C-alpha positions as a Markdown table, in Angstrom:
| # | Residue | x | y | z |
|---|---|---|---|---|
| 1 | Met | 0.0 | 0.0 | 0.0 |
| 2 | Ser | 1.2 | 3.5 | -0.7 |
| 3 | Leu | 1.3 | 6.3 | 1.7 |
| 4 | Ile | -2.0 | 8.2 | 2.2 |
| 5 | Leu | -2.0 | 11.9 | 3.0 |
| 6 | Leu | -5.3 | 13.4 | 4.3 |
| 7 | Asp | -6.3 | 17.0 | 3.4 |
| 8 | Thr | -7.4 | 19.0 | 6.4 |
| 9 | His | -11.2 | 18.8 | 5.7 |
| 10 | Val | -10.9 | 15.0 | 5.2 |
| 11 | Leu | -9.2 | 14.6 | 8.6 |
| 12 | Ile | -12.0 | 16.5 | 10.3 |
| 13 | Trp | -14.6 | 14.5 | 8.4 |
| 14 | Met | -12.9 | 11.3 | 9.3 |
| 15 | Ile | -12.8 | 12.2 | 13.0 |
| 16 | Asp | -16.5 | 13.3 | 12.8 |
| 17 | Asn | -17.4 | 10.0 | 11.0 |
| 18 | Ser | -18.9 | 12.1 | 8.2 |
| 19 | Pro | -20.9 | 10.5 | 5.4 |
| 20 | Arg | -18.9 | 12.9 | 3.1 |
| 21 | Ile | -16.2 | 10.2 | 3.0 |
| 22 | Gly | -17.4 | 7.4 | 0.7 |
| 23 | Pro | -17.2 | 3.8 | 1.7 |
| 24 | Arg | -14.3 | 2.9 | -0.7 |
| 25 | Thr | -12.2 | 5.8 | 0.6 |
| 26 | Arg | -13.1 | 5.1 | 4.2 |
| 27 | Ser | -11.9 | 1.5 | 3.7 |
| 28 | Leu | -8.7 | 2.8 | 2.1 |
| 29 | Ile | -8.1 | 5.2 | 5.0 |
| 30 | Glu | -8.7 | 2.4 | 7.5 |
| 31 | Gln | -6.3 | 0.1 | 5.7 |
| 32 | Ala | -3.6 | 2.8 | 5.5 |
| 33 | Ser | -4.0 | 3.5 | 9.2 |
| 34 | Met | -3.6 | -0.2 | 10.2 |
| 35 | Ala | -0.5 | -0.4 | 8.0 |
| 36 | Gly | 1.1 | 2.7 | 9.4 |
| 37 | Asp | 0.7 | 4.5 | 6.0 |
| 38 | Leu | -1.6 | 7.3 | 7.0 |
| 39 | Cys | -0.4 | 10.8 | 7.6 |
| 40 | Ile | -1.2 | 14.5 | 7.7 |
| 41 | Ser | 0.9 | 17.5 | 7.0 |
| 42 | Ala | 2.1 | 19.9 | 9.7 |
| 43 | Met | 0.2 | 22.5 | 7.8 |
| 44 | Thr | -3.1 | 20.6 | 8.6 |
| 45 | Val | -2.4 | 21.3 | 12.3 |
| 46 | Trp | -1.9 | 25.0 | 11.5 |
| 47 | Glu | -5.0 | 25.1 | 9.4 |
| 48 | Ile | -7.2 | 23.4 | 12.1 |
| 49 | Ala | -5.8 | 25.8 | 14.7 |
| 50 | Met | -6.6 | 28.8 | 12.4 |
| 51 | Leu | -10.2 | 27.5 | 11.8 |
| 52 | Asp | -10.6 | 27.1 | 15.6 |
| 53 | Ser | -9.2 | 30.5 | 16.4 |
| 54 | Lys | -11.7 | 32.1 | 13.9 |
| 55 | Gly | -14.6 | 30.2 | 15.3 |
| 56 | Arg | -15.2 | 28.3 | 12.1 |
| 57 | Leu | -14.6 | 25.0 | 13.7 |
| 58 | Asn | -16.5 | 23.7 | 16.7 |
| 59 | Leu | -14.3 | 21.2 | 18.5 |
| 60 | Asp | -15.5 | 19.3 | 21.5 |
| 61 | Arg | -12.3 | 20.1 | 23.5 |
| 62 | Asp | -9.3 | 22.4 | 23.6 |
| 63 | Ile | -7.5 | 22.5 | 20.2 |
| 64 | Gln | -4.2 | 21.2 | 21.6 |
| 65 | Val | -5.9 | 18.3 | 23.3 |
| 66 | Trp | -7.9 | 17.6 | 20.2 |
| 67 | Ile | -4.8 | 17.5 | 18.0 |
| 68 | Asp | -2.8 | 15.4 | 20.6 |
| 69 | Thr | -5.7 | 12.9 | 20.7 |
| 70 | Val | -6.0 | 12.6 | 17.0 |
| 71 | Leu | -2.3 | 12.0 | 16.7 |
| 72 | Asp | -2.2 | 9.5 | 19.6 |
| 73 | Glu | -5.3 | 7.6 | 18.7 |
| 74 | Gly | -6.0 | 8.3 | 15.0 |
| 75 | Gly | -3.5 | 5.8 | 13.5 |
| 76 | Leu | -1.8 | 8.5 | 11.6 |
| 77 | Ser | 1.6 | 10.3 | 11.7 |
| 78 | Leu | 2.5 | 13.9 | 11.4 |
| 79 | Thr | 4.7 | 14.9 | 8.5 |
| 80 | Pro | 6.9 | 17.9 | 9.5 |
| 81 | Leu | 7.2 | 21.0 | 7.3 |
| 82 | Ala | 10.7 | 20.2 | 6.0 |
| 83 | Pro | 12.6 | 23.0 | 4.2 |
| 84 | Lys | 12.4 | 21.0 | 0.9 |
| 85 | Ile | 8.6 | 20.9 | 1.2 |
| 86 | Ala | 8.4 | 24.6 | 2.1 |
| 87 | Phe | 10.6 | 25.5 | -0.9 |
| 88 | Ala | 8.7 | 23.2 | -3.2 |
| 89 | Ser | 5.4 | 24.7 | -2.2 |
| 90 | Thr | 6.6 | 28.0 | -3.8 |
| 91 | Arg | 7.6 | 26.3 | -7.1 |
| 92 | Leu | 4.6 | 24.1 | -8.0 |
| 93 | Pro | 4.2 | 23.7 | -11.8 |
| 94 | Asp | 1.5 | 25.1 | -13.9 |
| 95 | Gly | 0.5 | 28.0 | -11.7 |
| 96 | Phe | -1.3 | 26.2 | -8.8 |
| 97 | His | -3.5 | 28.6 | -6.9 |
| 98 | Ser | -2.1 | 30.8 | -4.1 |
| 99 | Asp | -3.6 | 29.3 | -0.9 |
| 100 | Pro | -0.6 | 28.6 | 1.3 |
| 101 | Ala | -2.1 | 25.7 | 3.1 |
| 102 | Asp | -3.1 | 23.9 | -0.1 |
| 103 | Arg | 0.3 | 24.6 | -1.6 |
| 104 | Val | 2.1 | 23.1 | 1.4 |
| 105 | Ile | -0.2 | 20.1 | 1.5 |
| 106 | Val | 0.2 | 19.4 | -2.3 |
| 107 | Ala | 4.0 | 19.9 | -2.0 |
| 108 | Thr | 4.0 | 17.4 | 0.9 |
| 109 | Ala | 2.1 | 14.8 | -1.1 |
| 110 | Arg | 4.5 | 15.3 | -4.0 |
| 111 | His | 7.5 | 15.1 | -1.7 |
| 112 | Leu | 6.3 | 11.9 | -0.1 |
| 113 | His | 4.9 | 10.4 | -3.3 |
| 114 | Ala | 1.7 | 10.0 | -1.3 |
| 115 | Gln | -1.8 | 9.8 | -2.5 |
| 116 | Leu | -3.7 | 12.9 | -1.3 |
| 117 | Ile | -7.3 | 12.3 | -0.3 |
| 118 | Thr | -9.3 | 15.5 | -0.7 |
| 119 | Glu | -12.6 | 17.0 | -1.9 |
| 120 | Asp | -10.9 | 20.3 | -3.0 |
| 121 | Arg | -11.9 | 20.8 | -6.6 |
| 122 | Leu | -8.8 | 22.9 | -7.4 |
| 123 | Ile | -6.5 | 20.2 | -6.0 |
| 124 | Leu | -8.4 | 17.5 | -7.9 |
| 125 | Ser | -8.1 | 19.5 | -11.1 |
| 126 | Tyr | -4.4 | 19.9 | -10.5 |
| 127 | Ala | -4.2 | 16.1 | -10.1 |
| 128 | Asp | -5.9 | 15.7 | -13.5 |
| 129 | Leu | -3.0 | 17.6 | -15.0 |
| 130 | Gly | -0.7 | 14.9 | -13.5 |
| 131 | His | 1.1 | 17.1 | -10.9 |
| 132 | Val | -0.1 | 15.3 | -7.8 |
| 133 | Asn | -1.6 | 11.9 | -7.0 |
| 134 | Ala | -5.0 | 12.9 | -5.5 |
| 135 | Gln | -8.4 | 11.3 | -5.3 |
| 136 | Ser | -11.8 | 12.5 | -4.2 |
| 137 | Cys | -12.9 | 11.4 | -0.8 |
| 138 | Ser | -16.5 | 10.9 | -1.8 |
| 139 | Ser | -16.0 | 7.6 | -3.6 |
């Protein structure tokens, strides 16, 4: 099995057991988790903290406790923001859009040769151009 990287919204939906994640994708995530092949970018932690600070995310506990619990019990690992990933996020081919979180997450997937699970249409369109391995989470 190849490494699976979850986009921020997919991680939140996974924790919330949302029906937005399709059965095939949910199975893929569970298999990757059991194999130790499931991860998130450090940028995902930043993005969740930003959503929480702006009141756009309603967590059931303190943000630090929530993140620690997800990392301890979620069967996933945290990929640090290495200098190579930070640099690569500024040099994505074909004019990928300017959202810094998406840029770092895409650069992380490319760096790790991971499959990115997302529902972000811009990322999925970018994948259609062959620049990142990404799939919709709704399948």
